[in-house]
NURONU-981713 format. One record per residue (C-alpha): residue number from 1; y, x, z. Coordinates in pm, 1 decimal. Layout:
<atoms>
- NUM  Y  X  Z
...
</atoms>
This chain:
<atoms>
- 1  1227.7  1048.7  -1808.3
- 2  1134.5  801.6  -1491.2
- 3  1286.5  462.6  -1498.3
- 4  1498.6  333.2  -1203.4
- 5  1202.6  94.0  -1102.9
- 6  956.0  386.2  -1077.2
- 7  1192.7  609.3  -897.7
- 8  1269.9  325.0  -628.0
- 9  874.5  303.8  -643.2
- 10  832.9  664.3  -527.5
- 11  1105.0  634.6  -268.7
- 12  970.7  326.3  -133.4
- 13  591.4  487.9  -104.0
- 14  741.0  807.7  72.4
- 15  918.4  585.9  325.7
- 16  592.2  402.1  372.0
- 17  385.8  730.0  386.4
- 18  609.5  864.5  654.6
- 19  595.2  548.1  853.7
- 20  223.0  530.7  842.3
- 21  222.8  909.9  969.7
- 22  423.0  800.8  1278.7
- 23  207.5  525.1  1346.7
- 24  -77.9  765.3  1372.5
- 25  -250.6  712.2  1033.0
- 26  -407.8  996.0  824.9
- 27  -325.2  973.6  482.0
- 28  -598.7  1063.1  264.7
- 29  -462.3  994.1  -95.4
- 30  -157.9  835.3  -264.5
- 31  -141.4  668.9  -603.7
- 32  -535.3  627.2  -616.0
- 33  -564.4  504.8  -990.5
- 34  -860.0  341.7  -1196.6
- 35  -896.8  185.0  -1516.7
- 36  -871.8  -164.1  -1315.0
- 37  -561.6  -77.9  -1120.9
- 38  -380.5  119.1  -840.1
- 39  -370.2  163.1  -442.4
- 40  -46.4  277.5  -346.1
- 41  -161.8  478.3  -4.1
- 42  -521.9  520.4  132.6
- 43  -531.9  591.2  483.1
- 44  -764.2  639.1  784.4
- 45  -645.1  462.6  1129.4
- 46  -889.0  594.1  1365.9
- 47  -1241.8  506.1  1230.8
- 48  -1098.9  253.2  964.5
- 49  -1032.2  314.1  607.0
- 50  -690.9  141.9  548.6
- 51  -573.9  34.9  172.2
- 52  -209.6  5.5  161.8
- 53  9.2  -188.1  -73.5
- 54  376.8  -85.4  -59.0
- 55  647.4  -330.6  -164.0
- 56  1007.8  -275.2  -144.6
- 57  1277.2  -524.5  -211.1
- 58  1655.4  -459.4  -219.2
- 59  1748.8  -831.5  -209.2
- 60  1523.3  -1059.0  -17.4
- 61  1766.9  -1346.1  -15.3
- 62  1702.5  -1358.0  -408.1
- 63  1347.9  -1249.2  -423.5
- 64  1166.0  -1323.2  -97.2
- 65  988.4  -1084.8  126.2
- 66  814.9  -799.7  -21.0
- 67  450.8  -907.8  112.5
- 68  508.2  -1242.6  -93.3
- 69  462.1  -1037.9  -434.1
- 70  89.5  -958.5  -321.1
- 71  -63.4  -1246.5  -495.0
- 72  -443.7  -1352.4  -467.8
- 73  -488.8  -1156.9  -814.0
- 74  -328.0  -858.4  -691.4
- 75  -532.7  -861.5  -374.5
- 76  -830.9  -912.1  -558.7
- 77  -767.5  -621.7  -782.0
- 78  -681.6  -401.8  -483.3
- 79  -1014.1  -492.0  -340.1
- 80  -1197.9  -404.3  -640.6
- 81  -1007.9  -47.2  -656.4
- 82  -1104.6  16.3  -285.2
- 83  -1476.3  -63.8  -376.4
- 84  -1445.8  200.4  -651.7
- 85  -1287.9  431.3  -414.8
- 86  -1549.0  434.0  -178.6
- 87  -1830.6  453.0  -414.0
- 88  -1655.8  767.6  -580.1
- 89  -1636.0  927.8  -248.4
- 90  -2003.3  816.0  -136.1
- 91  -1877.8  614.2  148.8
- 92  -2098.1  329.2  142.7
- 93  -2005.6  57.3  400.5
- 94  -1740.1  165.9  628.6
- 95  -1474.3  -18.9  843.2
- 96  -1184.1  -113.6  621.8
- 97  -875.9  -335.6  591.3
- 98  -599.7  -393.4  373.6
- 99  -237.4  -377.5  485.4
- 100  120.2  -415.2  328.1
- 101  410.5  -191.7  417.7
- 102  739.1  -387.0  339.9
- 103  1039.9  -142.8  262.4
- 104  1363.4  -332.5  316.8
- 105  1628.6  -82.9  236.2
- 106  1946.6  -309.0  281.3
- 107  1823.7  -433.3  604.6
- 108  1708.1  -78.8  722.5
- 109  1357.4  -192.3  804.9
- 110  1004.2  -101.1  761.2
- 111  739.2  -369.2  847.8
- 112  350.0  -303.9  848.3
- 113  152.7  -627.7  803.7
- 114  -209.9  -570.5  915.1
- 115  -525.7  -728.4  762.3
- 116  -320.4  -910.1  513.9
- 117  -623.6  -1026.2  335.4
</atoms>
């Protein structure tokens, strides 16, 4: 049985996926997992591979903006997982970027933060 946190995470990721599609992104895969970590969404935007971290917060007054939870350690992990993905797919050096989708359900907002790191 899934925890509430897992259920909310899946809801946030689905909202983010639909949002990215509405911006013209092509979703390649979701929840790409390796031994060292996971990337929520891997997409393409024109020629760029985009590695997306999804963060959802119910209460920004109490917890701050979702993107603030993407620490230097988390960014490093995402970068390493992205490199593993590129290697696994045999893509070599391709244009890529890292983004965060913030989902703020109480405010009814979804926000894309491009080139976060």
